[in-house]
BAZALUM-888772 format. One record per residue (C-alpha): residue number from 1; residue in one letter; y, z, x. Coordinates in Angstrom, 2 decimals. Layout:
BAZALUM-888772
- NUM; A; Y; Z; X
...
end
This chain:
BAZALUM-888772
- 1; M; 14.05; 1.28; -40.45
- 2; V; 12.81; 4.74; -40.88
- 3; V; 10.62; 5.60; -38.44
- 4; G; 7.37; 6.45; -39.61
- 5; E; 8.28; 3.77; -43.04
- 6; L; 5.64; 1.39; -41.99
- 7; A; 2.39; 1.64; -39.03
- 8; H; 1.13; -1.56; -37.67
- 9; E; -2.42; -0.74; -36.74
- 10; R; -3.65; -1.47; -33.41
- 11; D; -7.46; -0.83; -31.55
- 12; V; -6.16; -0.04; -27.94
- 13; I; -2.22; -0.17; -26.67
- 14; I; -1.54; -0.21; -22.87
- 15; I; 2.26; 0.50; -21.75
- 16; G; 2.95; -1.19; -18.89
- 17; G; 1.80; -4.70; -17.30
- 18; G; 1.96; -4.67; -14.10
- 19; P; -1.33; -4.35; -11.94
- 20; G; -3.27; -1.08; -13.51
- 21; G; -1.92; -2.26; -16.60
- 22; Y; -3.18; -6.09; -17.07
- 23; H; -6.18; -5.02; -15.45
- 24; A; -7.51; -2.35; -18.03
- 25; A; -6.28; -5.11; -20.48
- 26; I; -8.61; -7.63; -19.86
- 27; R; -11.33; -5.29; -18.91
- 28; A; -11.25; -3.58; -22.14
- 29; A; -11.08; -7.36; -23.78
- 30; Q; -14.03; -8.09; -21.62
- 31; L; -15.97; -4.94; -23.30
- 32; G; -15.31; -5.91; -26.90
- 33; R; -11.76; -4.08; -28.00
- 34; S; -9.06; -5.33; -29.20
- 35; V; -5.73; -5.11; -26.61
- 36; T; -1.99; -4.81; -27.25
- 37; L; -0.08; -4.73; -24.04
- 38; V; 3.34; -3.73; -24.10
- 39; E; 5.52; -4.66; -21.05
- 40; R; 9.89; -4.58; -21.28
- 41; N; 10.29; -6.79; -17.81
- 42; Q; 7.89; -8.83; -16.26
- 43; L; 3.78; -9.25; -16.27
- 44; G; 2.69; -8.06; -13.21
- 45; G; 5.05; -5.31; -12.46
- 46; I; 6.87; -4.40; -9.58
- 47; C; 4.30; -5.19; -7.27
- 48; L; 3.67; -8.81; -7.98
- 49; N; 7.73; -9.18; -8.82
- 50; K; 9.43; -6.78; -6.50
- 51; G; 7.13; -5.16; -4.31
- 52; C; 3.54; -5.92; -2.94
- 53; I; 3.43; -9.72; -2.96
- 54; P; 6.95; -10.02; -1.96
- 55; S; 6.85; -7.91; 0.89
- 56; K; 3.57; -9.61; 2.12
- 57; I; 5.26; -12.62; 1.84
- 58; L; 8.50; -11.45; 4.20
- 59; T; 5.82; -10.52; 7.07
- 60; Q; 3.73; -13.73; 6.41
- 61; A; 6.55; -14.97; 7.57
- 62; G; 7.32; -13.20; 10.44
- 63; E; 3.85; -13.67; 11.66
- 64; K; 4.23; -17.65; 11.18
- 65; L; 7.34; -17.73; 13.15
- 66; T; 5.70; -15.61; 15.60
- 67; S; 3.05; -17.80; 16.11
- 68; F; 5.15; -21.00; 16.28
- 69; Q; 7.10; -19.27; 19.35
- 70; E; 3.60; -19.10; 20.71
- 71; G; 2.55; -22.46; 20.61
- 72; E; 3.18; -23.25; 24.04
- 73; N; -0.33; -21.37; 24.58
- 74; W; -1.92; -23.69; 22.94
- 75; G; -0.03; -26.62; 24.58
- 76; L; 1.95; -27.58; 21.38
- 77; E; 5.29; -28.64; 22.52
- 78; G; 8.12; -29.74; 20.39
- 79; D; 12.00; -28.02; 19.10
- 80; A; 12.50; -25.11; 18.80
- 81; V; 11.75; -23.73; 15.55
- 82; S; 14.87; -22.22; 13.47
- 83; F; 14.00; -19.99; 10.07
- 84; N; 15.70; -20.97; 6.92
- 85; I; 15.65; -17.51; 4.65
- 86; K; 17.02; -19.41; 1.48
- 87; K; 13.80; -21.82; 1.87
- 88; L; 11.79; -18.42; 1.99
- 89; Q; 13.33; -16.99; -1.11
- 90; Q; 12.74; -20.29; -2.71
- 91; S; 8.82; -20.45; -1.69
- 92; K; 8.68; -16.54; -2.51
- 93; Q; 9.84; -17.18; -6.15
- 94; K; 7.74; -19.98; -6.47
- 95; T; 4.56; -18.31; -5.83
- 96; I; 5.30; -15.06; -8.39
- 97; E; 6.20; -17.41; -10.91
- 98; Q; 2.79; -19.29; -10.30
- 99; L; 1.10; -15.60; -10.31
- 100; R; 2.53; -14.69; -13.02
- 101; T; 1.62; -17.52; -15.13
- 102; G; -1.79; -16.83; -14.04
- 103; I; -1.68; -13.39; -15.32
- 104; E; -0.47; -14.71; -18.35
- 105; A; -3.21; -17.35; -18.99
- 106; L; -5.88; -14.92; -18.63
- 107; C; -4.06; -12.43; -20.99
- 108; Q; -4.01; -15.37; -23.71
- 109; A; -8.02; -16.14; -22.66
- 110; N; -8.89; -13.21; -22.99
- 111; E; -6.96; -13.25; -26.54
- 112; I; -4.93; -9.71; -25.47
- 113; E; -1.80; -9.50; -27.58
- 114; I; 1.84; -9.62; -25.68
- 115; L; 4.76; -7.33; -26.87
- 116; E; 8.12; -7.07; -25.30
- 117; G; 10.05; -4.01; -25.18
- 118; S; 10.40; -0.38; -24.20
- 119; A; 7.37; 1.96; -25.91
- 120; F; 7.68; 5.68; -26.54
- 121; F; 5.01; 7.71; -28.54
- 122; L; 6.21; 9.35; -31.79
- 123; A; 3.10; 11.28; -31.91
- 124; E; -0.52; 11.61; -30.96
- 125; D; -1.44; 8.34; -32.24
- 126; K; 1.50; 6.39; -32.52
- 127; V; 3.92; 4.47; -30.58
- 128; G; 7.78; 3.25; -30.92
- 129; L; 8.73; 0.05; -29.13
- 130; E; 12.32; -1.16; -29.18
- 131; N; 13.38; -4.64; -28.06
- 132; G; 16.98; -5.07; -28.69
- 133; D; 17.84; -4.39; -32.07
- 134; K; 14.33; -4.64; -33.11
- 135; F; 11.84; -2.01; -33.70
- 136; D; 8.51; -1.46; -34.35
- 137; V; 5.83; 1.11; -35.04
- 138; F; 2.22; 1.01; -33.99
- 139; K; -0.65; 3.56; -34.98
- 140; F; -3.06; 3.46; -32.16
- 141; K; -7.02; 4.63; -31.60
- 142; D; -7.08; 4.42; -27.60
- 143; A; -3.82; 4.27; -25.32
- 144; I; -2.83; 3.78; -21.80
- 145; I; 0.45; 4.58; -19.86
- 146; A; 0.51; 2.25; -16.81
- 147; T; 4.31; 2.60; -16.48
- 148; G; 4.89; 2.91; -12.91
- 149; G; 7.15; 4.52; -10.94
- 150; A; 10.59; 4.35; -8.66
- 151; P; 11.72; 4.73; -5.13
- 152; K; 13.17; 8.81; -5.00
- 153; K; 16.75; 8.25; -3.11
- 154; P; 16.98; 10.28; -0.13
- 155; Q; 19.34; 13.49; -1.13
- 156; W; 21.69; 12.89; 2.24
- 157; L; 22.28; 9.12; 0.58
- 158; K; 25.19; 9.77; -1.64
- 159; E; 26.64; 6.25; -2.04
- 160; N; 25.38; 2.68; -3.31
- 161; S; 25.67; -0.15; -1.48
- 162; E; 24.16; -3.53; -1.01
- 163; R; 23.41; -3.22; 2.62
- 164; V; 21.13; -0.15; 1.43
- 165; L; 17.69; -1.67; 0.40
- 166; D; 14.32; -0.26; -1.10
- 167; I; 11.11; -1.21; -1.83
- 168; H; 11.98; -2.98; -4.64
- 169; S; 15.22; -4.87; -3.63
- 170; I; 13.79; -5.39; 0.47
- 171; A; 12.27; -8.58; -0.14
- 172; D; 15.23; -9.57; -2.20
- 173; L; 17.64; -10.29; 0.88
- 174; G; 19.43; -13.80; 1.27
- 175; E; 20.31; -12.88; 4.97
- 176; I; 18.43; -11.51; 8.16
- 177; P; 20.28; -8.14; 9.31
- 178; G; 21.92; -8.18; 12.51
- 179; K; 20.79; -4.58; 12.63
- 180; L; 18.54; -2.95; 11.10
- 181; L; 17.69; 0.58; 10.32
- 182; V; 14.40; 1.57; 8.64
- 183; Y; 13.68; 5.14; 7.46
- 184; G; 10.17; 6.49; 6.81
- 185; S; 7.07; 7.11; 8.42
- 186; D; 4.80; 5.21; 5.85
- 187; Y; 2.98; 1.60; 6.28
- 188; I; 5.68; 0.07; 4.31
- 189; A; 8.12; 1.36; 7.05
- 190; L; 6.01; -0.11; 9.60
- 191; E; 5.84; -3.79; 7.97
- 192; I; 9.28; -4.16; 6.89
- 193; G; 10.52; -2.99; 10.48
- 194; M; 8.15; -5.49; 12.13
- 195; A; 8.50; -8.26; 10.31
- 196; Y; 12.22; -8.13; 10.64
- 197; Q; 12.15; -7.79; 14.11
- 198; A; 9.65; -11.01; 14.26
- 199; L; 12.77; -12.74; 12.69
- 200; G; 15.43; -12.00; 14.60
- 201; S; 16.46; -8.32; 13.70
- 202; E; 17.44; -5.56; 16.22
- 203; V; 14.99; -2.92; 14.39
- 204; T; 15.40; 1.16; 14.96
- 205; L; 12.63; 3.06; 12.78
- 206; I; 13.58; 6.76; 12.12
- 207; L; 11.15; 9.00; 11.02
- 208; D; 12.27; 11.26; 8.63
- 209; E; 12.52; 15.04; 9.13
- 210; G; 9.11; 17.11; 10.13
- 211; K; 7.30; 13.47; 11.43
- 212; A; 6.73; 13.06; 14.93
- 213; D; 4.37; 9.94; 14.09
- 214; F; 3.62; 7.81; 11.74
- 215; D; 0.68; 8.52; 9.17
- 216; F; -2.23; 7.13; 10.69
- 217; D; -4.88; 8.45; 13.07
- 218; Q; -3.45; 9.91; 16.52
- 219; S; -5.20; 6.79; 18.23
- 220; I; -3.42; 3.99; 16.10
- 221; C; 0.14; 6.07; 16.65
- 222; R; -0.84; 5.90; 20.30
- 223; E; -1.76; 2.03; 20.13
- 224; L; 1.81; 1.67; 17.88
- 225; K; 3.56; 3.31; 20.68
- 226; R; 3.24; 0.67; 23.13
- 227; I; 3.46; -2.35; 20.47
- 228; L; 6.58; -0.97; 18.99
- 229; K; 8.26; -0.35; 23.00
- 230; K; 6.57; -4.14; 23.32
- 231; K; 8.55; -5.75; 20.66
- 232; K; 11.65; -3.75; 21.66
- 233; I; 11.82; -1.56; 18.26
- 234; N; 13.55; 1.74; 18.89
- 235; V; 12.13; 4.87; 17.19
- 236; V; 13.83; 8.09; 16.60
- 237; R; 11.38; 10.61; 15.53
- 238; N; 11.55; 13.96; 13.19
- 239; A; 14.58; 12.74; 12.52
- 240; A; 17.02; 15.13; 10.24
- 241; V; 20.02; 13.22; 8.30
- 242; I; 23.10; 15.28; 8.70
- 243; E; 25.36; 12.58; 6.88
- 244; S; 25.21; 8.40; 6.01
- 245; H; 28.57; 6.46; 6.25
- 246; L; 29.20; 3.46; 4.97
- 247; Q; 31.66; 0.62; 5.51
- 248; E; 32.17; -2.64; 4.03
- 249; E; 30.06; -4.65; 6.92
- 250; S; 28.34; -1.57; 8.55
- 251; L; 26.81; 1.57; 8.10
- 252; A; 25.70; 4.35; 10.36
- 253; L; 23.54; 7.66; 10.06
- 254; T; 23.72; 10.55; 11.66
- 255; V; 20.31; 12.33; 13.14
- 256; D; 19.40; 15.72; 13.97
- 257; S; 16.13; 15.06; 16.16
- 258; K; 14.85; 18.12; 17.90
- 259; G; 18.08; 19.63; 18.11
- 260; K; 20.12; 16.32; 19.75
- 261; K; 22.18; 14.83; 17.58
- 262; E; 22.93; 11.21; 17.50
- 263; T; 24.85; 8.41; 15.49
- 264; V; 22.89; 5.37; 14.81
- 265; S; 24.55; 2.27; 13.58
- 266; A; 22.91; -0.79; 11.64
- 267; T; 24.31; -3.87; 9.44
- 268; H; 21.41; -2.07; 6.97
- 269; L; 19.68; 0.15; 6.07
- 270; F; 16.23; 0.54; 4.44
- 271; V; 14.46; 3.54; 3.23
- 272; S; 11.01; 4.05; 2.13
- 273; T; 10.46; 6.73; 0.94
- 274; S; 8.05; 8.74; -1.99
- 275; I; 8.15; 7.58; -5.52
- 276; K; 9.24; 9.55; -8.80
- 277; P; 6.71; 8.36; -12.37
- 278; N; 8.27; 6.38; -14.83
- 279; T; 7.56; 9.25; -17.69
- 280; D; 11.05; 10.09; -18.73
- 281; Q; 11.47; 8.20; -21.48
- 282; L; 7.74; 8.12; -22.90
- 283; G; 8.00; 11.14; -25.17
- 284; L; 5.01; 12.67; -23.13
- 285; N; 6.68; 16.27; -24.77
- 286; R; 5.59; 15.43; -28.03
- 287; I; 2.11; 14.46; -27.69
- 288; G; 1.42; 17.29; -25.33
- 289; V; 0.26; 15.19; -22.32
- 290; M; 0.28; 17.54; -19.27
- 291; Q; 1.95; 16.67; -15.88
- 292; C; 2.31; 18.44; -12.67
- 293; E; 5.79; 19.77; -11.35
- 294; S; 6.92; 16.28; -10.29
- 295; G; 6.38; 14.72; -13.30
- 296; F; 2.96; 12.94; -12.37
- 297; I; 0.49; 13.21; -15.32
- 298; K; -2.66; 14.70; -14.63
- 299; V; -5.83; 12.79; -15.49
- 300; D; -9.00; 13.31; -14.62
- 301; H; -11.69; 10.70; -12.48
- 302; Q; -11.76; 8.64; -15.82
- 303; S; -7.95; 8.96; -16.05
- 304; R; -8.08; 10.57; -19.37
- 305; T; -5.38; 12.50; -19.77
- 306; S; -5.06; 16.13; -21.73
- 307; Q; -5.43; 14.07; -24.76
- 308; N; -8.73; 12.77; -24.62
- 309; H; -7.95; 9.09; -26.61
- 310; I; -5.12; 8.68; -23.99
- 311; F; -5.18; 7.70; -20.79
- 312; A; -2.75; 7.41; -17.69
- 313; V; -3.21; 4.84; -14.54
- 314; G; -1.00; 3.91; -11.26
- 315; D; 2.12; 4.98; -9.85
- 316; V; 2.36; 7.58; -13.07
- 317; T; -0.72; 9.88; -11.73
- 318; E; -0.54; 12.30; -8.73
- 319; G; -1.97; 10.22; -5.44
- 320; P; -1.37; 7.61; -3.49
- 321; A; 1.22; 4.87; -4.78
- 322; L; -1.38; 2.03; -4.16
- 323; A; -1.88; -1.40; -6.13
- 324; L; -5.90; -0.92; -5.68
- 325; K; -5.50; 2.65; -7.15
- 326; A; -4.13; 1.60; -10.26
- 327; I; -6.12; -1.43; -10.81
- 328; K; -9.36; 0.80; -9.98
- 329; Q; -8.12; 3.38; -12.38
- 330; G; -7.17; 0.97; -15.10
- 331; K; -10.71; -0.76; -15.17
- 332; T; -12.20; 2.68; -15.11
- 333; A; -9.98; 3.80; -18.14
- 334; A; -11.19; 0.52; -20.06
- 335; E; -14.74; 1.05; -19.49
- 336; A; -14.10; 4.81; -20.51
- 337; I; -12.41; 3.91; -24.00
- 338; A; -15.36; 1.43; -24.47
- 339; G; -17.81; 4.20; -23.60
- 340; M; -19.32; 3.71; -20.25
- 341; E; -19.71; 6.40; -17.65
- 342; S; -17.28; 5.30; -15.27
- 343; E; -14.91; 7.01; -13.14
- 344; S; -12.64; 6.38; -9.64
- 345; D; -13.22; 8.03; -6.34
- 346; F; -10.04; 7.40; -3.82
- 347; T; -12.60; 9.38; -1.28
- 348; F; -12.18; 6.09; 0.83
- 349; V; -8.97; 4.82; 0.04
- 350; P; -7.95; 1.93; 2.49
- 351; I; -4.55; 2.06; 3.95
- 352; V; -3.31; -1.45; 5.47
- 353; A; -0.13; -2.15; 6.71
- 354; H; 0.21; -6.39; 7.43
- 355; T; 2.24; -5.62; 10.56
- 356; E; 1.48; -7.65; 13.66
- 357; P; -1.12; -6.42; 14.87
- 358; P; -2.24; -5.22; 11.27
- 359; I; -3.49; -2.28; 10.89
- 360; A; -6.24; -0.54; 8.70
- 361; S; -7.85; 2.82; 8.13
- 362; A; -10.43; 4.26; 5.85
- 363; G; -11.98; 7.85; 5.84
- 364; L; -11.00; 11.06; 7.65
- 365; T; -8.78; 10.66; 10.83
- 366; E; -9.63; 12.36; 13.83
- 367; A; -7.84; 15.12; 12.99
- 368; Q; -8.78; 15.64; 9.76
- 369; A; -12.30; 15.52; 10.68
- 370; L; -11.70; 18.38; 13.83
- 371; D; -9.90; 20.65; 10.55
- 372; L; -12.80; 20.34; 8.50
- 373; G; -15.02; 21.79; 11.22
- 374; Y; -17.06; 18.58; 11.95
- 375; D; -19.01; 18.03; 15.62
- 376; M; -17.71; 14.84; 15.89
- 377; E; -19.03; 11.43; 18.06
- 378; I; -16.23; 8.81; 18.25
- 379; G; -16.80; 4.98; 19.58
- 380; H; -13.73; 2.85; 20.90
- 381; F; -13.82; -0.32; 21.15
- 382; P; -10.39; -2.23; 22.70
- 383; L; -9.97; -5.87; 21.41
- 384; T; -9.36; -7.08; 24.84
- 385; A; -13.45; -6.81; 25.40
- 386; N; -14.13; -9.21; 22.58
- 387; G; -14.19; -12.75; 23.16
- 388; Y; -12.70; -13.92; 19.94
- 389; S; -9.63; -11.75; 20.02
- 390; T; -9.50; -13.56; 23.76
- 391; L; -9.79; -17.07; 22.82
- 392; I; -7.20; -16.99; 19.84
- 393; G; -4.70; -14.82; 22.30
- 394; K; -4.29; -11.34; 19.84
- 395; K; -5.87; -8.80; 21.84
- 396; D; -3.46; -5.94; 20.65
- 397; G; -4.99; -3.12; 19.22
- 398; F; -9.41; -1.62; 19.07
- 399; I; -11.62; -0.26; 16.61
- 400; K; -12.21; 3.13; 16.11
- 401; V; -15.36; 4.91; 14.26
- 402; I; -15.74; 8.52; 13.72
- 403; S; -19.09; 9.72; 13.18
- 404; N; -20.69; 13.38; 12.28
- 405; K; -22.72; 13.97; 15.38
- 406; E; -25.20; 16.18; 13.42
- 407; N; -26.76; 13.20; 11.36
- 408; H; -24.76; 10.04; 12.62
- 409; V; -22.92; 9.55; 9.25
- 410; L; -19.97; 7.57; 9.53
- 411; L; -16.66; 9.96; 8.53
- 412; G; -14.14; 7.20; 9.26
- 413; I; -12.89; 3.68; 10.57
- 414; H; -9.86; 2.93; 12.06
- 415; M; -8.30; -0.22; 13.18
- 416; V; -5.45; -2.04; 15.16
- 417; G; -5.43; -5.68; 15.43
- 418; H; -6.31; -9.28; 14.12
- 419; G; -8.40; -9.20; 10.90
- 420; A; -8.08; -5.44; 10.93
- 421; V; -7.03; -6.13; 6.59
- 422; E; -10.41; -7.94; 5.92
- 423; L; -12.74; -6.01; 8.03
- 424; I; -11.71; -2.75; 7.20
- 425; S; -13.72; -3.58; 3.53
- 426; S; -16.80; -3.75; 5.68
- 427; G; -16.43; 0.21; 6.71
- 428; I; -15.40; 1.34; 3.44
- 429; T; -18.68; -0.04; 1.90
- 430; A; -21.04; 1.56; 4.76
- 431; M; -19.19; 4.84; 4.49
- 432; E; -19.79; 4.81; 0.27
- 433; M; -23.96; 4.26; 0.92
- 434; A; -23.32; 6.93; 3.39
- 435; A; -24.13; 4.84; 6.08
- 436; R; -24.96; 6.57; 9.64
- 437; D; -23.99; 4.60; 12.76
- 438; E; -27.78; 2.52; 13.01
- 439; D; -27.22; 0.99; 9.19
- 440; L; -23.97; -0.91; 11.33
- 441; I; -25.91; -2.09; 13.87
- 442; F; -29.08; -3.27; 12.91
- 443; P; -27.32; -5.99; 11.36
- 444; N; -26.73; -9.47; 12.59
- 445; Y; -23.14; -10.16; 13.34
- 446; P; -21.09; -13.73; 13.33
- 447; H; -20.20; -15.14; 16.93
- 448; P; -17.32; -15.18; 17.74
- 449; S; -16.02; -13.31; 15.77
- 450; V; -13.88; -9.82; 15.78
- 451; N; -16.28; -8.72; 13.37
- 452; E; -18.56; -7.71; 16.81
- 453; G; -15.79; -5.14; 17.06
- 454; L; -16.68; -3.08; 14.94
- 455; L; -20.20; -3.34; 15.98
- 456; E; -19.32; -2.51; 19.58
- 457; A; -17.05; 0.44; 18.47
- 458; V; -20.30; 1.60; 16.52
- 459; E; -22.52; 0.90; 19.57
- 460; A; -19.91; 2.95; 21.51
- 461; L; -21.13; 6.06; 19.89
- 462; K; -24.07; 5.78; 21.44
- 463; K; -22.79; 4.07; 24.81
- 464; Q; -24.52; 1.47; 24.25
- 465; A; -21.62; -1.40; 23.46
- 466; I; -22.26; -4.31; 25.60
- 467; H; -18.74; -5.30; 26.59
- 468; L; -17.66; -1.41; 28.07
- 469; T; -17.97; -0.68; 31.12
- 470; P; -19.96; 2.06; 31.43
- 471; I; -18.51; 5.60; 32.40
- 472; K; -19.90; 7.25; 35.37
- 473; K; -21.79; 10.29; 34.57
- 474; K; -20.20; 13.42; 36.30
- 475; E; -22.83; 15.27; 38.48
- 476; R; -24.47; 18.02; 36.37
- 477; L; -23.50; 21.78; 37.88
- 478; K; -26.37; 23.40; 39.34
- 479; V; -27.42; 26.83; 37.61
end
């Protein structure tokens, strides 16, 4: 077939059926647009099939096994619990298929056309679609690029091996590593490290060069040091990998940490690094869509590219590689196409880790607030002082609130502890509304609950927290 011989007319074409793509498709259909969604693999994208969902099934397995092991505290007696990873993999696959079927049903209900294949731009208003030996051309009015990204391979990692895993393959591992090296300093590295430690692996975390700590507020990092030590997870900080050695049944990394060289060996290596946007095959140079030096597509607050009728969402755009970003951008792009004055704002984007205990953070860290020149007030409430945390046996962690001392507006909220992932939404809503401390002190909180920890963290700003021992006032110096 000659390119341009026949072009099928379409309204809105979306390239990529991950979280950003299918949310955009459904929202555009809700707003009356006719939508064609192109996906070359499986609906749900990497998030559903390889990333977010599979990894959270893994962390849930670790959390449930730990809970069983703590059963004696609740009077539960019986034989020791064993873990069968093959059954977990079967359950994981069943869950993924159920969720994917749900997405397919939603697309069908919204009369969204789904096409399989690889799409690329031929002109500013045309895409080509390859599916095996078949090739078609589609002319569109508006388009959304939602092709996601792929993990970058570190420069020091030259070899390929089944023992070296990334964020797309770690949840498919069919065995529990005897010794696992985790390279990275983000929330994913923590999730994977803690999950496999709970399932029986000996884990060492290697923070990459220039990283003395994890990517969280300093208070969370201090708490993590205690928790990781308690779990007997070794941490090598600020480590430059000099070379890697891969053998048939083992591997080793030689690292330089603060001038000290050491070799760390293991059976498996998990690497959590930045991602590269999947844009190379899109033909963006043909249509003048602007990209930054690293390849990410430049977009405005509506996810609009330099071409007014072409949008980009998710991991192909600059910013954190988070499904929530893709989802928000996807909806915003669909609404912009429909003529609505929508926009995305990621000032208070939450960063969460489904670790044990969970971590959740939004807004400014203490260091960031200091760099921006804020005169801060900090409220800190340990969950050891929360009644509900005590009765459920989940006392590790705290809730920290950062406030602007001048006007009492909340700047950041950081949590470690049971329920943190759910509770952070209350803090995000408050910060989005430019709430002051009194706005979180006034409402009623359920009792007993971890929610009361947020209340007392805010009350601690005013030294009014009931379950904190008062700090003795220093005697005033005589002038």
